[in-house]
C-alpha positions as CSV (number, residue, x, y, z in Angstrom):
1,M,-13.7,-6.6,-18.3
2,E,-13.4,-9.5,-20.6
3,A,-16.1,-10.2,-23.2
4,M,-17.0,-13.7,-24.3
5,V,-17.9,-14.3,-28.0
6,K,-20.4,-17.0,-28.9
7,N,-21.4,-18.3,-32.2
8,S,-25.0,-19.0,-31.2
9,S,-26.9,-18.5,-34.5
10,S,-27.2,-21.1,-37.2
11,D,-26.4,-18.5,-40.0
12,G,-22.8,-17.9,-38.7
13,E,-23.3,-14.5,-37.1
14,W,-21.4,-13.8,-33.8
15,T,-22.9,-12.5,-30.6
16,V,-20.8,-10.6,-28.0
17,V,-21.8,-11.6,-24.4
18,L,-20.5,-9.4,-21.5
19,P,-20.0,-11.1,-18.1
20,S,-22.7,-10.4,-15.6
21,K,-21.7,-8.3,-12.5
22,G,-22.7,-11.1,-10.1
23,K,-21.5,-11.0,-6.6
24,Q,-18.1,-9.4,-7.4
25,G,-19.7,-6.3,-8.9
26,R,-21.8,-5.8,-5.8
27,R,-18.8,-6.3,-3.5
28,R,-16.7,-3.6,-5.3
29,K,-19.4,-1.0,-4.8
30,L,-19.6,-1.4,-1.0
31,K,-17.5,1.0,0.9
32,P,-16.9,0.9,4.6
33,K,-18.8,3.6,6.5
34,V,-16.5,5.6,8.8
35,Q,-17.9,7.9,11.4
36,A,-16.4,11.4,11.5
37,E,-15.7,11.1,15.2
38,E,-13.3,8.2,14.7
39,E,-11.2,10.2,12.2
40,E,-10.9,13.2,14.5
41,Q,-9.9,11.4,17.7
42,P,-6.2,10.7,18.2
43,W,-5.0,7.1,18.6
44,K,-5.1,5.8,22.2
45,S,-3.4,2.6,23.4
46,D,-5.7,-0.1,24.8
47,D,-2.7,-1.2,27.0
48,L,-3.0,0.8,30.2
49,E,0.1,-0.7,31.8
50,I,3.5,0.3,30.7
51,D,6.0,-2.7,30.6
52,P,9.5,-1.3,30.8
53,Q,11.1,-4.5,29.6
54,R,8.9,-4.6,26.6
55,Q,9.7,-1.0,25.8
56,A,13.4,-1.7,26.2
57,R,13.2,-4.6,23.7
58,L,11.2,-2.6,21.2
59,K,13.7,0.3,21.5
60,L,16.6,-2.1,20.9
61,K,14.9,-3.6,17.9
62,M,14.3,-0.1,16.4
63,E,17.9,0.9,17.0
64,I,19.2,-2.3,15.3
65,S,16.8,-1.7,12.4
66,L,18.0,1.9,12.0
67,K,21.7,0.8,12.0
68,K,20.9,-1.8,9.3
69,I,19.2,0.9,7.2
70,E,21.9,3.5,7.7
71,S,24.6,1.0,6.6
72,S,22.7,-0.5,3.7
73,K,24.2,-0.2,0.2
74,C,20.9,1.0,-1.2
75,L,20.7,4.0,1.2
76,I,24.4,4.8,0.7
77,G,23.9,4.7,-3.1
78,L,20.8,6.9,-2.8
79,V,22.6,9.5,-0.8
80,I,25.5,9.6,-3.2
81,T,23.1,9.9,-6.1
82,M,21.2,12.8,-4.4
83,K,24.4,14.6,-3.6
84,C,25.6,14.2,-7.3
85,T,22.2,15.5,-8.5
86,E,22.3,18.4,-6.2
87,A,25.9,19.2,-7.3
88,L,24.8,19.2,-10.9
89,K,21.9,21.5,-10.2
90,S,24.1,24.0,-8.4
91,T,26.6,24.2,-11.3
92,N,23.9,25.0,-13.9
């Protein structure tokens, strides 16, 4: 929270003025109300029909994404680092 300083008096004394809460302060305090029943129920699809072509496309996209992740330099470096760290722990 930032404070604004004003020189409002004629004798040269300073006054510290804090910003008012306004609408932003009220918005931050509002929290969405969630009913307990919603949290306990498992997720159900609204789509009652199963589209085999759509499922096949999604599966292909997931497989391509997994291959990209598995061959990424970042993941390979992470695995090597983890193996080295594990090897160092086992020698101590």
